[in-house]
PDB file with one MODEL, atoms N, CA, C and O in Angstrom:
MODEL        1
ATOM      1  N   MET A   1      38.732 153.356  59.759  1.00  0.00           N
ATOM      2  CA  MET A   1      39.438 152.058  60.349  1.00  0.00           C
ATOM      3  C   MET A   1      38.303 150.995  60.224  1.00  0.00           C
ATOM      4  O   MET A   1      37.146 151.218  60.582  1.00  0.00           O
ATOM      5  N   ASP A   2      38.771 149.720  59.639  1.00  0.00           N
ATOM      6  CA  ASP A   2      38.237 148.619  59.660  1.00  0.00           C
ATOM      7  C   ASP A   2      37.538 147.970  61.028  1.00  0.00           C
ATOM      8  O   ASP A   2      38.295 147.732  61.969  1.00  0.00           O
ATOM      9  N   ARG A   3      36.478 147.750  61.134  1.00  0.00           N
ATOM     10  CA  ARG A   3      35.859 147.183  62.422  1.00  0.00           C
ATOM     11  C   ARG A   3      36.455 145.672  62.488  1.00  0.00           C
ATOM     12  O   ARG A   3      36.976 145.271  63.529  1.00  0.00           O
ATOM     13  N   ASN A   4      36.380 145.034  61.591  1.00  0.00           N
ATOM     14  CA  ASN A   4      36.647 143.505  61.574  1.00  0.00           C
ATOM     15  C   ASN A   4      38.114 143.473  61.987  1.00  0.00           C
ATOM     16  O   ASN A   4      38.462 142.667  62.850  1.00  0.00           O
ATOM     17  N   PHE A   5      38.991 144.295  61.429  1.00  0.00           N
ATOM     18  CA  PHE A   5      40.531 144.054  61.809  1.00  0.00           C
ATOM     19  C   PHE A   5      40.765 144.613  62.955  1.00  0.00           C
ATOM     20  O   PHE A   5      41.696 144.100  63.576  1.00  0.00           O
ATOM     21  N   LEU A   6      40.162 145.622  63.526  1.00  0.00           N
ATOM     22  CA  LEU A   6      40.396 146.088  65.062  1.00  0.00           C
ATOM     23  C   LEU A   6      39.888 144.942  66.141  1.00  0.00           C
ATOM     24  O   LEU A   6      40.510 144.552  67.129  1.00  0.00           O
ATOM     25  N   GLY A   7      38.630 144.524  65.695  1.00  0.00           N
ATOM     26  CA  GLY A   7      37.758 143.431  66.450  1.00  0.00           C
ATOM     27  C   GLY A   7      38.928 142.192  66.736  1.00  0.00           C
ATOM     28  O   GLY A   7      39.169 141.678  67.828  1.00  0.00           O
ATOM     29  N   LYS A   8      39.516 141.905  65.540  1.00  0.00           N
ATOM     30  CA  LYS A   8      40.397 140.677  65.607  1.00  0.00           C
ATOM     31  C   LYS A   8      41.608 140.866  66.335  1.00  0.00           C
ATOM     32  O   LYS A   8      42.107 140.026  67.084  1.00  0.00           O
ATOM     33  N   GLU A   9      42.124 142.148  66.055  1.00  0.00           N
ATOM     34  CA  GLU A   9      43.444 142.529  66.860  1.00  0.00           C
ATOM     35  C   GLU A   9      43.067 142.622  68.501  1.00  0.00           C
ATOM     36  O   GLU A   9      43.933 142.251  69.294  1.00  0.00           O
ATOM     37  N   ILE A  10      41.969 143.043  68.936  1.00  0.00           N
ATOM     38  CA  ILE A  10      41.610 142.961  70.267  1.00  0.00           C
ATOM     39  C   ILE A  10      41.451 141.781  70.811  1.00  0.00           C
ATOM     40  O   ILE A  10      41.885 141.549  71.939  1.00  0.00           O
ATOM     41  N   LEU A  11      40.685 140.702  69.949  1.00  0.00           N
ATOM     42  CA  LEU A  11      40.531 139.376  70.423  1.00  0.00           C
ATOM     43  C   LEU A  11      41.948 138.769  70.380  1.00  0.00           C
ATOM     44  O   LEU A  11      42.301 137.960  71.237  1.00  0.00           O
ATOM     45  N   HIS A  12      42.640 139.106  69.525  1.00  0.00           N
ATOM     46  CA  HIS A  12      43.885 138.227  69.525  1.00  0.00           C
ATOM     47  C   HIS A  12      44.730 138.737  70.761  1.00  0.00           C
ATOM     48  O   HIS A  12      45.350 137.881  71.394  1.00  0.00           O
ATOM     49  N   PHE A  13      44.804 139.972  71.133  1.00  0.00           N
ATOM     50  CA  PHE A  13      45.628 140.469  72.222  1.00  0.00           C
ATOM     51  C   PHE A  13      45.061 139.738  73.536  1.00  0.00           C
ATOM     52  O   PHE A  13      45.778 139.162  74.355  1.00  0.00           O
ATOM     53  N   LEU A  14      43.672 139.849  73.612  1.00  0.00           N
ATOM     54  CA  LEU A  14      43.029 139.166  74.839  1.00  0.00           C
ATOM     55  C   LEU A  14      43.502 137.832  75.034  1.00  0.00           C
ATOM     56  O   LEU A  14      44.050 137.488  76.081  1.00  0.00           O
ATOM     57  N   ASN A  15      43.287 136.982  73.955  1.00  0.00           N
ATOM     58  CA  ASN A  15      43.629 135.766  73.858  1.00  0.00           C
ATOM     59  C   ASN A  15      44.974 135.269  74.187  1.00  0.00           C
ATOM     60  O   ASN A  15      45.203 134.261  74.856  1.00  0.00           O
ATOM     61  N   GLU A  16      45.745 135.967  73.724  1.00  0.00           N
ATOM     62  CA  GLU A  16      47.220 135.847  74.190  1.00  0.00           C
ATOM     63  C   GLU A  16      47.593 136.392  75.448  1.00  0.00           C
ATOM     64  O   GLU A  16      48.570 135.846  75.960  1.00  0.00           O
ATOM     65  N   THR A  17      47.073 137.322  76.080  1.00  0.00           N
ATOM     66  CA  THR A  17      47.486 137.817  77.357  1.00  0.00           C
ATOM     67  C   THR A  17      46.667 136.943  78.543  1.00  0.00           C
ATOM     68  O   THR A  17      47.241 136.535  79.553  1.00  0.00           O
ATOM     69  N   HIS A  18      45.485 136.757  78.314  1.00  0.00           N
ATOM     70  CA  HIS A  18      44.801 136.036  79.224  1.00  0.00           C
ATOM     71  C   HIS A  18      45.423 134.499  79.293  1.00  0.00           C
ATOM     72  O   HIS A  18      45.571 133.888  80.352  1.00  0.00           O
ATOM     73  N   LYS A  19      45.717 134.048  78.154  1.00  0.00           N
ATOM     74  CA  LYS A  19      46.367 132.663  78.181  1.00  0.00           C
ATOM     75  C   LYS A  19      47.649 132.512  78.902  1.00  0.00           C
ATOM     76  O   LYS A  19      48.000 131.481  79.474  1.00  0.00           O
ATOM     77  N   ALA A  20      48.379 133.704  78.829  1.00  0.00           N
ATOM     78  CA  ALA A  20      49.690 133.816  79.414  1.00  0.00           C
ATOM     79  C   ALA A  20      49.730 134.311  80.686  1.00  0.00           C
ATOM     80  O   ALA A  20      50.804 134.257  81.285  1.00  0.00           O
ATOM     81  N   THR A  21      48.578 134.876  81.319  1.00  0.00           N
ATOM     82  CA  THR A  21      48.705 135.594  82.761  1.00  0.00           C
ATOM     83  C   THR A  21      49.190 134.835  83.781  1.00  0.00           C
ATOM     84  O   THR A  21      50.002 135.313  84.574  1.00  0.00           O
ATOM     85  N   LEU A  22      48.687 133.389  83.890  1.00  0.00           N
ATOM     86  CA  LEU A  22      49.249 132.629  84.894  1.00  0.00           C
ATOM     87  C   LEU A  22      50.723 132.232  84.652  1.00  0.00           C
ATOM     88  O   LEU A  22      51.577 132.181  85.538  1.00  0.00           O
ATOM     89  N   THR A  23      50.909 131.967  83.389  1.00  0.00           N
ATOM     90  CA  THR A  23      52.325 131.703  83.058  1.00  0.00           C
ATOM     91  C   THR A  23      53.335 132.948  83.540  1.00  0.00           C
ATOM     92  O   THR A  23      54.470 132.752  83.973  1.00  0.00           O
ATOM     93  N   SER A  24      52.779 134.128  83.402  1.00  0.00           N
ATOM     94  CA  SER A  24      53.572 135.365  83.698  1.00  0.00           C
ATOM     95  C   SER A  24      53.807 135.469  85.477  1.00  0.00           C
ATOM     96  O   SER A  24      54.799 135.895  86.068  1.00  0.00           O
ATOM     97  N   ILE A  25      52.714 135.003  85.971  1.00  0.00           N
ATOM     98  CA  ILE A  25      52.856 135.179  87.412  1.00  0.00           C
ATOM     99  C   ILE A  25      53.745 134.172  88.004  1.00  0.00           C
ATOM    100  O   ILE A  25      54.315 134.447  89.060  1.00  0.00           O
ATOM    101  N   HIS A  26      53.929 133.019  87.429  1.00  0.00           N
ATOM    102  CA  HIS A  26      54.694 131.984  87.815  1.00  0.00           C
ATOM    103  C   HIS A  26      56.021 131.962  87.323  1.00  0.00           C
ATOM    104  O   HIS A  26      56.848 131.227  87.863  1.00  0.00           O
ATOM    105  N   ASN A  27      56.336 132.716  86.318  1.00  0.00           N
ATOM    106  CA  ASN A  27      57.578 132.830  85.380  1.00  0.00           C
ATOM    107  C   ASN A  27      57.743 134.313  84.897  1.00  0.00           C
ATOM    108  O   ASN A  27      57.313 134.694  83.809  1.00  0.00           O
ATOM    109  N   PRO A  28      58.432 135.162  85.837  1.00  0.00           N
ATOM    110  CA  PRO A  28      58.420 136.499  85.517  1.00  0.00           C
ATOM    111  C   PRO A  28      59.234 136.880  84.410  1.00  0.00           C
ATOM    112  O   PRO A  28      59.265 138.048  84.024  1.00  0.00           O
ATOM    113  N   ILE A  29      60.008 135.813  83.781  1.00  0.00           N
ATOM    114  CA  ILE A  29      60.861 136.099  82.511  1.00  0.00           C
ATOM    115  C   ILE A  29      59.846 136.470  81.227  1.00  0.00           C
ATOM    116  O   ILE A  29      60.103 137.277  80.334  1.00  0.00           O
ATOM    117  N   TYR A  30      58.658 135.690  81.363  1.00  0.00           N
ATOM    118  CA  TYR A  30      57.613 136.006  80.385  1.00  0.00           C
ATOM    119  C   TYR A  30      56.534 136.837  80.881  1.00  0.00           C
ATOM    120  O   TYR A  30      55.734 136.501  81.755  1.00  0.00           O
ATOM    121  N   LEU A  31      56.567 138.093  80.186  1.00  0.00           N
ATOM    122  CA  LEU A  31      55.647 139.334  80.770  1.00  0.00           C
ATOM    123  C   LEU A  31      54.777 139.684  79.434  1.00  0.00           C
ATOM    124  O   LEU A  31      55.267 140.446  78.601  1.00  0.00           O
ATOM    125  N   PRO A  32      53.757 139.239  79.280  1.00  0.00           N
ATOM    126  CA  PRO A  32      53.118 139.593  77.912  1.00  0.00           C
ATOM    127  C   PRO A  32      52.481 141.189  77.831  1.00  0.00           C
ATOM    128  O   PRO A  32      52.340 141.738  76.738  1.00  0.00           O
ATOM    129  N   LEU A  33      52.150 141.795  78.987  1.00  0.00           N
ATOM    130  CA  LEU A  33      51.603 142.973  78.959  1.00  0.00           C
ATOM    131  C   LEU A  33      52.757 144.052  79.183  1.00  0.00           C
ATOM    132  O   LEU A  33      52.534 145.235  78.924  1.00  0.00           O
ATOM    133  N   ALA A  34      53.980 143.633  79.663  1.00  0.00           N
ATOM    134  CA  ALA A  34      54.992 144.567  79.986  1.00  0.00           C
ATOM    135  C   ALA A  34      55.752 145.228  78.716  1.00  0.00           C
ATOM    136  O   ALA A  34      56.981 145.196  78.661  1.00  0.00           O
ATOM    137  N   SER A  35      55.081 145.742  77.844  1.00  0.00           N
ATOM    138  CA  SER A  35      55.816 146.488  76.751  1.00  0.00           C
ATOM    139  C   SER A  35      54.743 147.632  76.099  1.00  0.00           C
ATOM    140  O   SER A  35      53.587 147.799  76.490  1.00  0.00           O
ATOM    141  N   ALA A  36      55.314 148.263  75.175  1.00  0.00           N
ATOM    142  CA  ALA A  36      54.647 149.437  74.566  1.00  0.00           C
ATOM    143  C   ALA A  36      53.504 148.810  74.141  1.00  0.00           C
ATOM    144  O   ALA A  36      52.563 149.604  74.141  1.00  0.00           O
ATOM    145  N   ASN A  37      53.193 147.672  73.768  1.00  0.00           N
ATOM    146  CA  ASN A  37      52.023 146.842  73.188  1.00  0.00           C
ATOM    147  C   ASN A  37      50.805 147.359  74.157  1.00  0.00           C
ATOM    148  O   ASN A  37      49.749 147.793  73.696  1.00  0.00           O
ATOM    149  N   PHE A  38      51.077 147.258  75.521  1.00  0.00           N
ATOM    150  CA  PHE A  38      49.890 147.479  76.403  1.00  0.00           C
ATOM    151  C   PHE A  38      49.311 148.669  76.211  1.00  0.00           C
ATOM    152  O   PHE A  38      48.094 148.786  76.065  1.00  0.00           O
ATOM    153  N   ASP A  39      50.428 149.998  76.190  1.00  0.00           N
ATOM    154  CA  ASP A  39      49.783 151.041  75.769  1.00  0.00           C
ATOM    155  C   ASP A  39      48.902 151.324  74.512  1.00  0.00           C
ATOM    156  O   ASP A  39      47.856 151.970  74.443  1.00  0.00           O
ATOM    157  N   LEU A  40      49.512 150.751  73.656  1.00  0.00           N
ATOM    158  CA  LEU A  40      49.112 150.767  72.346  1.00  0.00           C
ATOM    159  C   LEU A  40      47.667 149.993  72.208  1.00  0.00           C
ATOM    160  O   LEU A  40      46.856 150.366  71.360  1.00  0.00           O
ATOM    161  N   PHE A  41      47.430 149.040  72.973  1.00  0.00           N
ATOM    162  CA  PHE A  41      46.257 148.208  73.247  1.00  0.00           C
ATOM    163  C   PHE A  41      45.180 149.013  73.917  1.00  0.00           C
ATOM    164  O   PHE A  41      44.015 149.015  73.520  1.00  0.00           O
ATOM    165  N   LYS A  42      45.662 149.766  75.055  1.00  0.00           N
ATOM    166  CA  LYS A  42      44.640 150.630  75.788  1.00  0.00           C
ATOM    167  C   LYS A  42      44.211 151.628  74.899  1.00  0.00           C
ATOM    168  O   LYS A  42      43.005 151.874  74.932  1.00  0.00           O
ATOM    169  N   LYS A  43      44.957 152.306  74.057  1.00  0.00           N
ATOM    170  CA  LYS A  43      44.550 153.271  73.122  1.00  0.00           C
ATOM    171  C   LYS A  43      43.541 152.790  71.958  1.00  0.00           C
ATOM    172  O   LYS A  43      42.612 153.490  71.554  1.00  0.00           O
ATOM    173  N   SER A  44      43.791 151.740  71.563  1.00  0.00           N
ATOM    174  CA  SER A  44      43.097 150.858  70.801  1.00  0.00           C
ATOM    175  C   SER A  44      41.779 150.450  71.126  1.00  0.00           C
ATOM    176  O   SER A  44      40.825 150.300  70.362  1.00  0.00           O
ATOM    177  N   LEU A  45      41.851 150.268  72.517  1.00  0.00           N
ATOM    178  CA  LEU A  45      40.575 149.700  72.994  1.00  0.00           C
ATOM    179  C   LEU A  45      39.710 150.962  73.373  1.00  0.00           C
ATOM    180  O   LEU A  45      38.483 150.911  73.289  1.00  0.00           O
ATOM    181  N   ARG A  46      40.356 152.069  73.781  1.00  0.00           N
ATOM    182  CA  ARG A  46      39.374 153.182  73.903  1.00  0.00           C
ATOM    183  C   ARG A  46      38.744 153.775  72.715  1.00  0.00           C
ATOM    184  O   ARG A  46      37.604 154.240  72.744  1.00  0.00           O
ATOM    185  N   LEU A  47      39.657 153.753  71.437  1.00  0.00           N
ATOM    186  CA  LEU A  47      39.089 154.151  70.244  1.00  0.00           C
ATOM    187  C   LEU A  47      38.017 153.492  69.920  1.00  0.00           C
ATOM    188  O   LEU A  47      37.045 154.069  69.433  1.00  0.00           O
ATOM    189  N   ALA A  48      38.051 151.976  70.182  1.00  0.00           N
ATOM    190  CA  ALA A  48      36.974 151.041  69.633  1.00  0.00           C
ATOM    191  C   ALA A  48      35.812 151.322  70.316  1.00  0.00           C
ATOM    192  O   ALA A  48      34.744 151.164  69.726  1.00  0.00           O
ATOM    193  N   VAL A  49      35.832 151.783  71.665  1.00  0.00           N
ATOM    194  CA  VAL A  49      34.681 152.193  72.372  1.00  0.00           C
ATOM    195  C   VAL A  49      34.114 153.444  71.835  1.00  0.00           C
ATOM    196  O   VAL A  49      32.921 153.535  71.548  1.00  0.00           O
ATOM    197  N   ASP A  50      34.896 154.340  71.707  1.00  0.00           N
ATOM    198  CA  ASP A  50      34.427 155.765  70.999  1.00  0.00           C
ATOM    199  C   ASP A  50      33.802 155.686  69.753  1.00  0.00           C
ATOM    200  O   ASP A  50      32.982 156.528  69.388  1.00  0.00           O
ATOM    201  N   LYS A  51      34.180 154.607  68.993  1.00  0.00           N
ATOM    202  CA  LYS A  51      33.884 154.171  67.512  1.00  0.00           C
ATOM    203  C   LYS A  51      32.355 153.579  67.698  1.00  0.00           C
ATOM    204  O   LYS A  51      31.495 153.687  66.824  1.00  0.00           O
ATOM    205  N   LYS A  52      32.169 152.995  68.860  1.00  0.00           N
ATOM    206  CA  LYS A  52      31.094 151.895  69.141  1.00  0.00           C
ATOM    207  C   LYS A  52      31.197 150.621  68.478  1.00  0.00           C
ATOM    208  O   LYS A  52      30.262 149.960  68.029  1.00  0.00           O
ATOM    209  N   PHE A  53      32.653 150.287  68.456  1.00  0.00           N
ATOM    210  CA  PHE A  53      32.836 148.928  67.949  1.00  0.00           C
ATOM    211  C   PHE A  53      32.606 147.988  68.939  1.00  0.00           C
ATOM    212  O   PHE A  53      32.125 146.895  68.641  1.00  0.00           O
ATOM    213  N   ILE A  54      32.940 148.327  70.278  1.00  0.00           N
ATOM    214  CA  ILE A  54      32.456 147.318  71.417  1.00  0.00           C
ATOM    215  C   ILE A  54      31.836 148.244  72.369  1.00  0.00           C
ATOM    216  O   ILE A  54      32.034 149.456  72.291  1.00  0.00           O
ATOM    217  N   SER A  55      31.046 147.680  73.317  1.00  0.00           N
ATOM    218  CA  SER A  55      30.269 148.327  74.283  1.00  0.00           C
ATOM    219  C   SER A  55      30.991 148.950  75.402  1.00  0.00           C
ATOM    220  O   SER A  55      32.010 148.352  75.747  1.00  0.00           O
ATOM    221  N   PRO A  56      30.696 149.990  76.027  1.00  0.00           N
ATOM    222  CA  PRO A  56      31.199 150.524  77.153  1.00  0.00           C
ATOM    223  C   PRO A  56      31.220 149.691  78.392  1.00  0.00           C
ATOM    224  O   PRO A  56      32.144 149.821  79.194  1.00  0.00           O
ATOM    225  N   GLY A  57      30.281 148.870  78.584  1.00  0.00           N
ATOM    226  CA  GLY A  57      30.117 147.835  79.655  1.00  0.00           C
ATOM    227  C   GLY A  57      31.308 146.843  79.611  1.00  0.00           C
ATOM    228  O   GLY A  57      31.937 146.483  80.605  1.00  0.00           O
ATOM    229  N   TRP A  58      31.545 146.437  78.305  1.00  0.00           N
ATOM    230  CA  TRP A  58      32.498 145.534  78.109  1.00  0.00           C
ATOM    231  C   TRP A  58      34.055 146.102  78.350  1.00  0.00           C
ATOM    232  O   TRP A  58      35.007 145.490  78.833  1.00  0.00           O
ATOM    233  N   HIS A  59      33.997 147.399  77.880  1.00  0.00           N
ATOM    234  CA  HIS A  59      35.302 148.152  78.007  1.00  0.00           C
ATOM    235  C   HIS A  59      35.739 148.223  79.651  1.00  0.00           C
ATOM    236  O   HIS A  59      36.841 147.909  80.102  1.00  0.00           O
ATOM    237  N   SER A  60      34.640 148.693  80.373  1.00  0.00           N
ATOM    238  CA  SER A  60      34.887 149.068  81.753  1.00  0.00           C
ATOM    239  C   SER A  60      35.255 147.768  82.430  1.00  0.00           C
ATOM    240  O   SER A  60      36.269 147.786  83.128  1.00  0.00           O
ATOM    241  N   SER A  61      34.560 146.619  82.318  1.00  0.00           N
ATOM    242  CA  SER A  61      35.054 145.473  83.058  1.00  0.00           C
ATOM    243  C   SER A  61      36.173 144.928  82.635  1.00  0.00           C
ATOM    244  O   SER A  61      36.941 144.605  83.541  1.00  0.00           O
ATOM    245  N   GLN A  62      36.569 144.691  81.413  1.00  0.00           N
ATOM    246  CA  GLN A  62      37.580 144.114  80.725  1.00  0.00           C
ATOM    247  C   GLN A  62      38.856 145.063  81.102  1.00  0.00           C
ATOM    248  O   GLN A  62      39.925 144.581  81.478  1.00  0.00           O
ATOM    249  N   MET A  63      38.623 146.474  80.957  1.00  0.00           N
ATOM    250  CA  MET A  63      39.760 147.162  80.887  1.00  0.00           C
ATOM    251  C   MET A  63      40.338 147.318  82.382  1.00  0.00           C
ATOM    252  O   MET A  63      41.501 147.656  82.598  1.00  0.00           O
ATOM    253  N   GLU A  64      39.378 147.028  83.411  1.00  0.00           N
ATOM    254  CA  GLU A  64      39.829 147.213  84.875  1.00  0.00           C
ATOM    255  C   GLU A  64      40.690 145.899  85.236  1.00  0.00           C
ATOM    256  O   GLU A  64      41.570 145.980  86.093  1.00  0.00           O
ATOM    257  N   ILE A  65      40.424 144.694  84.575  1.00  0.00           N
ATOM    258  CA  ILE A  65      41.223 143.610  84.672  1.00  0.00           C
ATOM    259  C   ILE A  65      42.568 143.777  83.803  1.00  0.00           C
ATOM    260  O   ILE A  65      43.644 143.417  84.281  1.00  0.00           O
ATOM    261  N   ILE A  66      42.506 144.172  82.891  1.00  0.00           N
ATOM    262  CA  ILE A  66      43.684 144.499  82.032  1.00  0.00           C
ATOM    263  C   ILE A  66      44.673 145.430  82.603  1.00  0.00           C
ATOM    264  O   ILE A  66      45.879 145.196  82.530  1.00  0.00           O
ATOM    265  N   VAL A  67      44.170 146.525  83.193  1.00  0.00           N
ATOM    266  CA  VAL A  67      45.012 147.617  83.642  1.00  0.00           C
ATOM    267  C   VAL A  67      45.557 147.239  84.940  1.00  0.00           C
ATOM    268  O   VAL A  67      46.604 147.762  85.322  1.00  0.00           O
ATOM    269  N   SER A  68      44.897 146.314  85.709  1.00  0.00           N
ATOM    270  CA  SER A  68      45.476 145.922  86.909  1.00  0.00           C
ATOM    271  C   SER A  68      46.487 144.956  86.808  1.00  0.00           C
ATOM    272  O   SER A  68      47.363 144.839  87.665  1.00  0.00           O
ATOM    273  N   ILE A  69      46.403 144.202  85.726  1.00  0.00           N
ATOM    274  CA  ILE A  69      47.538 143.273  85.340  1.00  0.00           C
ATOM    275  C   ILE A  69      48.619 143.877  84.856  1.00  0.00           C
ATOM    276  O   ILE A  69      49.736 143.512  85.221  1.00  0.00           O
ATOM    277  N   GLY A  70      48.446 144.884  83.968  1.00  0.00           N
ATOM    278  CA  GLY A  70      49.747 145.789  83.548  1.00  0.00           C
ATOM    279  C   GLY A  70      50.257 146.448  84.569  1.00  0.00           C
ATOM    280  O   GLY A  70      51.482 146.568  84.604  1.00  0.00           O
ATOM    281  N   ARG A  71      49.515 146.975  85.537  1.00  0.00           N
ATOM    282  CA  ARG A  71      50.147 147.614  86.734  1.00  0.00           C
ATOM    283  C   ARG A  71      50.997 146.743  87.460  1.00  0.00           C
ATOM    284  O   ARG A  71      52.140 147.116  87.722  1.00  0.00           O
ATOM    285  N   GLU A  72      50.526 145.463  87.873  1.00  0.00           N
ATOM    286  CA  GLU A  72      51.108 144.572  88.575  1.00  0.00           C
ATOM    287  C   GLU A  72      52.558 144.182  87.928  1.00  0.00           C
ATOM    288  O   GLU A  72      53.657 144.175  88.483  1.00  0.00           O
ATOM    289  N   ILE A  73      52.188 143.838  86.477  1.00  0.00           N
ATOM    290  CA  ILE A  73      53.631 143.695  85.745  1.00  0.00           C
ATOM    291  C   ILE A  73      54.614 144.832  85.557  1.00  0.00           C
ATOM    292  O   ILE A  73      55.818 144.606  85.434  1.00  0.00           O
ATOM    293  N   GLY A  74      54.113 146.030  85.535  1.00  0.00           N
ATOM    294  CA  GLY A  74      54.956 147.139  85.321  1.00  0.00           C
ATOM    295  C   GLY A  74      55.674 147.285  86.727  1.00  0.00           C
ATOM    296  O   GLY A  74      56.851 147.645  86.776  1.00  0.00           O
ATOM    297  N   SER A  75      54.998 147.021  87.782  1.00  0.00           N
ATOM    298  CA  SER A  75      55.639 147.166  89.026  1.00  0.00           C
ATOM    299  C   SER A  75      56.853 145.964  89.139  1.00  0.00           C
ATOM    300  O   SER A  75      57.920 146.248  89.684  1.00  0.00           O
ATOM    301  N   TRP A  76      56.651 144.848  88.681  1.00  0.00           N
ATOM    302  CA  TRP A  76      57.572 143.786  88.638  1.00  0.00           C
ATOM    303  C   TRP A  76      58.758 144.355  87.990  1.00  0.00           C
ATOM    304  O   TRP A  76      59.836 144.278  88.580  1.00  0.00           O
ATOM    305  N   LEU A  77      58.673 144.961  86.749  1.00  0.00           N
ATOM    306  CA  LEU A  77      59.661 145.410  85.943  1.00  0.00           C
ATOM    307  C   LEU A  77      60.554 146.242  86.519  1.00  0.00           C
ATOM    308  O   LEU A  77      61.765 146.019  86.509  1.00  0.00           O
ATOM    309  N   LYS A  78      59.954 147.368  87.119  1.00  0.00           N
ATOM    310  CA  LYS A  78      60.750 148.321  87.946  1.00  0.00           C
ATOM    311  C   LYS A  78      61.672 147.713  89.072  1.00  0.00           C
ATOM    312  O   LYS A  78      62.784 148.190  89.297  1.00  0.00           O
ATOM    313  N   LYS A  79      61.171 146.659  89.757  1.00  0.00           N
ATOM    314  CA  LYS A  79      61.808 145.942  90.720  1.00  0.00           C
ATOM    315  C   LYS A  79      63.113 144.943  89.999  1.00  0.00           C
ATOM    316  O   LYS A  79      64.170 144.610  90.534  1.00  0.00           O
ATOM    317  N   THR A  80      62.704 144.678  88.870  1.00  0.00           N
ATOM    318  CA  THR A  80      63.761 143.581  88.296  1.00  0.00           C
ATOM    319  C   THR A  80      64.959 144.459  87.228  1.00  0.00           C
ATOM    320  O   THR A  80      66.060 143.977  86.964  1.00  0.00           O
ATOM    321  N   LYS A  81      64.558 145.581  86.797  1.00  0.00           N
ATOM    322  CA  LYS A  81      65.446 146.488  86.202  1.00  0.00           C
ATOM    323  C   LYS A  81      66.659 146.451  86.822  1.00  0.00           C
ATOM    324  O   LYS A  81      66.741 146.538  88.047  1.00  0.00           O
ATOM    325  N   SER A  82      67.888 146.298  85.912  1.00  0.00           N
ATOM    326  CA  SER A  82      69.316 146.492  86.603  1.00  0.00           C
ATOM    327  C   SER A  82      69.455 147.893  86.355  1.00  0.00           C
ATOM    328  O   SER A  82      68.935 148.471  85.401  1.00  0.00           O
ATOM    329  N   PRO A  83      70.390 148.597  87.507  1.00  0.00           N
ATOM    330  CA  PRO A  83      70.832 150.087  86.981  1.00  0.00           C
ATOM    331  C   PRO A  83      71.729 150.130  85.945  1.00  0.00           C
ATOM    332  O   PRO A  83      72.612 149.281  85.817  1.00  0.00           O
ATOM    333  N   LYS A  84      71.554 151.165  85.104  1.00  0.00           N
ATOM    334  CA  LYS A  84      72.607 151.446  84.019  1.00  0.00           C
ATOM    335  C   LYS A  84      73.908 152.023  84.626  1.00  0.00           C
ATOM    336  O   LYS A  84      73.959 152.783  85.593  1.00  0.00           O
ATOM    337  N   CYS A  85      74.920 151.560  83.935  1.00  0.00           N
ATOM    338  CA  CYS A  85      76.320 151.982  84.550  1.00  0.00           C
ATOM    339  C   CYS A  85      76.746 153.223  83.744  1.00  0.00           C
ATOM    340  O   CYS A  85      77.811 153.787  83.995  1.00  0.00           O
TER     341      CYS A  85
ENDMDL
END
């Protein structure tokens, strides 16, 4: 796996989600973390830590924030999904 590519993907994801977090809170139609991408990102981030591409300290502090935002958005989605007929 290419370190530069993984690093760029992580930074791109963080830039997009952090920039959009307040928008998400005030506009529930736009939910940047409420998708399969969030799970894929978590796996990529853990892999990056395992391969020592990023430090565990960064992982634990950033991951805590990201996971809490993801959980919050996930709970919004459960509340807003319409029942299937």
